[in-house]
N, C-alpha and C positions, 0 to 999 in steps of 0.2 A: 828403798831409797828413791825419791823422785828426782828427776833432772831439774836443775835450776835454770830457768830461761834467762839468757843474758839481758841486761838492761838495754833498752832501745838507744841507739845512737840518735843524735839530734843534728839536723842539717838545716841550712839556710839555702834559699834559691835566689839567684840573680837572673832576671828575665823570666819568660815562661808564663806571663800573666794571661788575662782574658783574651781569647782568640788566637793564642799561640799553640799550634798543634804539638810541637815537640816538648814543650814544658809539661803538658798533661801526660805525655808518654813517659817522661822521666819520673813523674810523681807516681803514676800507676806501677811502673816497674819497681821502684823503690818499695812501694807498699806491699808488693807481692809476697815477700818473705817476712814482713813484719819486723825487720831489723832496725829500721830507722823511721823517724817521723819528722815532718816539716814543722819547724818551730819559729822560723823567722824568714824574712824575705824582702827584696826590693824587686818587684815583679815586672817592672816596665821602665823604659827610659823616660816616660811621661809621668811626673809625680802623681797626678790625679788618678791615672789609670793604675799605677803601681799600688796605691793605697786601696782603691776599689777592688782590685784583684785579690789583695791580701785579705781584705774583709770577707770576700766571697769564699775564701778558703779557710776561714776561721782563725786567722792569725790575730793575736791580741794587738791592741793599739801600740803597746810598747815594743812589739817585735815586728811591726809592719812599717816599712820605711819607704820614703819617697825616692831614694836613690841608693846606689850601691855604696857610695861614700858614707852616707848616713848609717847604713847597715854595719859597715866596717867600724866606724867610730863607736857605735853602740856596743858592739861585741868586745872591742878592746877595753871598754870601760868596765866590763864584767871581770870578776876573778877568773884566772885561767881555767879552773876546773868547771866553771859555769858557762863557758863559751860553747858555741856549736862545735860538733866534731868534724863537720865537713861543710864546704860551700860548693853548691852545684851551679855552674854557669851555662845558661841556655839562651844566650843572646845572639844576635847576628855577629858575624866574625869580626867586624871592625872593633868591637869592644872587648874581645876575649883577652887581648894582651894586658891592657891596663888593669882590668878587674883581676885576672889571674895573678899577675905580678904583685899587685897590692896585697891580696889575701895570702899568697904564698910567703911573701916577704914578712908578713905579720905572724907567720907560723901556723896558718890554717891548712888543713888538708883540703884539696880541691879536686873536683871532677868537672871537666870542661868538654863541651861539644866540639865537633870537628868541623872544618879544619881548625887546627889548634890556634894559629895566629896568621898574620898577613905575610911576615917575612922570616927568612932564616935567621937574621940577626935577633929578632924578637924571640924566636924559638931557642936560640943558644942562651940568651939571657934567662929565659925561664928554666932551662935545665940547670944552669948555674945556681939559680935561686932555690930550686927544689933541693939540690945537693947540699947547699949551705944551710937550709932550714931543717933538713931531715924529715920533710913532710911527705905524705902520700899524694900523688898526682895521677889521676886516671883520665883517660880520653875515651869518649864513648863511640868507639868503632864497634857498634853493637852487633854487627854480623858475625864477629868472632865469638859471640856468646852462644851461637847455635850448637846444639850437641853434635850434629853430624859434621860441622866444620871442625870441631875439636877431634872427632874421630878421624877425619881426613888428615889433620895435622899429625896425629899419632902414627897413622899408617905411612905417611910420607917419611917422617923422621925415623921410623923404625926400619925402613928399607923395603917395605912391602912392594913398592913399585920399582925398586932398583934405582940406579942413577937417573935423576930427572933430566929429561931432554927438552920438553916443550910445555909451556904454561900459557893458557889462554883464559883471560878474564874479560867478561863483558858486563857492563852495567848500562842497560838501555831503558829509557823512559820516554813518554810521549807528551807529558803535561806542558812542556814549553814549545810544542810544535807550532804554536801561533804566538803573537806578541801579547801574551797574557799580562805582562808587566804594564801595559798601557791601558788596562781595563780597571785599575785600582786594586788588583790582587796583591796583597801585602807580601806574601811569600815570594811571588815572582819578582816583585819590585826590588827587594833588597838583594836577591840572589843574582840579579842581572846588573846591579849597580857597582861599578868598580870601587867607588868610595867605601862601600860596605862589604863587598865580597872580596876585594883585593884584585889580584891580577888575573884570576881565573874564574870562569863560570861553572859549566858542567864538570870541568876537570877538578875544580876544588870541591864542589858540592858532592858529587858522587864518584869522581875519579879517585879521590883520596880514600874512599872506602875500598875501591878495587885494588889499589896499591897495597893497602893494609891487609886485605884478605890474602893476596899472594904472598906477602912477606910472612904472615902468621902461619899459613898452612905449609909453605915450602921451606921456609928458613933461608931461601936463596937471597943473595945480595945482588941488586942491580948494579952493573958496572957501567953500561952505556945505554943511551936511548936516543931515538929520533922520533919527533912528534909532529903531527899535522893537526893543528887546532883551527877550527872555523866557527864563525858566527853565521849560520845558514838562514836564520830569520832576519830579513832586511832591517837594518837600523839598530840591531842589537850590539851593545858595546863589548860584551864578553863572549867567549866561546860557548856554544851550545852543543858542539860535537868535537870529540877528540879521538884520534887514532894514534897509537904509540907502539913502536917496536922496541923490544927489550933484549938486552944481552946480559946474562947473569954470570957471576963468578962461577967457574967450573965448566962453562961451555953451553949451558942450557940457553934456549931462546924463548921469547915470550911475545905475546900480543895483548895490549890493553886497550879496550874501547870504553869510552864513557860518553853517552849521548842522551840528550833530553828532547830530541826532535823526532823521535821514532813514533809517528802518529799511531795511536791505538794501543801502544804498549804501556804497561803499568809500572811495575818495579822489578824489571827482569834482570836481576843480578845472577850471573852464572860463572862457574869456575871449572876448568878442565886441566888436570895435571897429568902428564904422560911421562912415564919412565921406561927403562929397558924392559920391564917385566909386565907392565900393565898401565891402566889409566883409571883415574877417579873423576867423576863428574858430580857436581852439586848445583842445585838451583834454589835461590832464595824463595821463589814462589811455591816450591814443593820442598820445604826445608827438612822434612822428617825422613828423607831418603837420600842415601849416598850410593851411587852406582859404581861398582868396581868391575872394570873390564880386564880380564886376564889374557895374557899373551898365549898361554897354553891351557885353556880351561873355559868353562862357561861363565857368562856374566853373572855377577852377584848383585843383589839389591839389599843393602844394609839399611835397617830401619831404627829409628830412635827408640831408646829405652830397652833394646834387646840385651839379654844378659851377656852376650859375647863381645860387646863393645868394650873399648878401653875405659879405664876408670874416669878420666876427665870427661868423656862423653856421657858416661852413666851419671856422673854427678850433676851434669848440666840438664838432665831430664827430670821432669817434675811429676809427671803423671804416667799411668801405665801405657804400654804399647798400643797403638791403634787410636789413641786419643790425640788429635792434632795439637801441637804446640807451635808457637811462632814468635812474632815480632816482640811483644811485650816480655815474654819469657827470656828471649835472648838478651834484651836490655837488662833484665833483672839479674842475669848471670854475670854481667859486667859489674854491676853494683855489688853483688855478693862477693866478688873477688876483691873489690876496693874495700868493702867493709871488713873483710877478713884481715886484710893488711892493717887497717886502722886499729882493729881490736888487738892484733898481735903486738903492734908497736906500743899501744897504751899499756900492755901487760909486760913490756920490756923484753920481748922475744922476737925472733924472726919467723914470719909466717911460712907455713908449708906452701911450696909453689903450686900444688894442686888446689889449695884453697884460695890463694891470692893470684888468681888467673885473670888478668885484665890488661888492656893496653895502657902503657905508661906515657909520661911526657916525652920520653925518647922516641916512642912510636909516632907520637904526634909531630915531633920535630922532623923526623925523617919524611913524613908526609908533606910537610911544608917545603922541604928541600926538593922533593919530587916534583911538586907543582912548579916551583921556580925553574928547575932544570927543563921540564917539558915546555914551558912557555918560551924559555930562551931558545930551545932547539927549534921550535916552530917558527920563531922570528928569524933565526939564522939559517934555516933550511939545511941543517946538518946534524950528524951524530954528535952528542956531547957526553963526556964522562960524567957519571953521577956519583957524587960524594954525599952519602946519606946524612952524615953528621959532620959537625965542625972538626976539621983536622983529618978527615978520612971517610 
């Protein structure tokens, strides 16, 4: 008896047209497992560019739309069973909320890039809409898709390090060490514009990843924080450097650094978690290795795809040991989790948590609250209590 391959899911994309780096990353990641295909889109905020981008990707004229509103209207005109299974949002942050809210309210499953939205109030509204609609909502904190991040999560949660005492996460880049936004660079321009990025620059762009990585791996809840945010490039309106001290529930302490002015550095995201019994270290630029320092024993280097890793880490690996995996595959693991949840709900069942392993709208909302709290702390020059979600 041969296995029957599942029917491909159908997705639409908002944003991510010609010249948009992250849109292509999402499409490549989704294509990796062959579980879903792009069938519709509104690929730019400019109608002409949106239509040209859709044609270049092979979308039919009927499914290639000049705006996200036109895409939504066209999908709602279809019978329910003929609509797309998911909508992927890869626009700048200022349009995340209206697009996500409209599609979720209409009953569509959504995947949205990070940061989720501009304000905590918007995030609360989205959570309420997702709960009311019963839809799937994923947020692409892609670094949690790395196999060795999932191994670290399992080791921390299982007590391999004992009680956690100290967490240090750094996300350092150098691409904004000069005023790149004044040279016509599109990516730099919107990320440094408060109207499009919101109240934070580096903190929102990469600091949100750092916060999510800490939360995912340790499971610790931040209780208080004090932040020092700076715009070190003269004339820049938003922070390009952030240093934050963290106090976690249970007594652990932490440090979070998010900086885009470290000249010469590329994408240096690193995490160190220390407990009573040992320490784990992981670096995004060497993602296939997880270093385990023992209090009473030799250092261990754990590598991706090894048979002694936990099941979630093994599932996240795609090729044999010694063959490097990285950025696209980590993204693809997030999508694999989202698609597993969609398929399970379409079949009227609850997905296995090991299959549906992805950041949700709740993770995205906590990230928005973190940004707001850190900005407020920096302005007020004091420790602030952090309430990750509405009501607590």
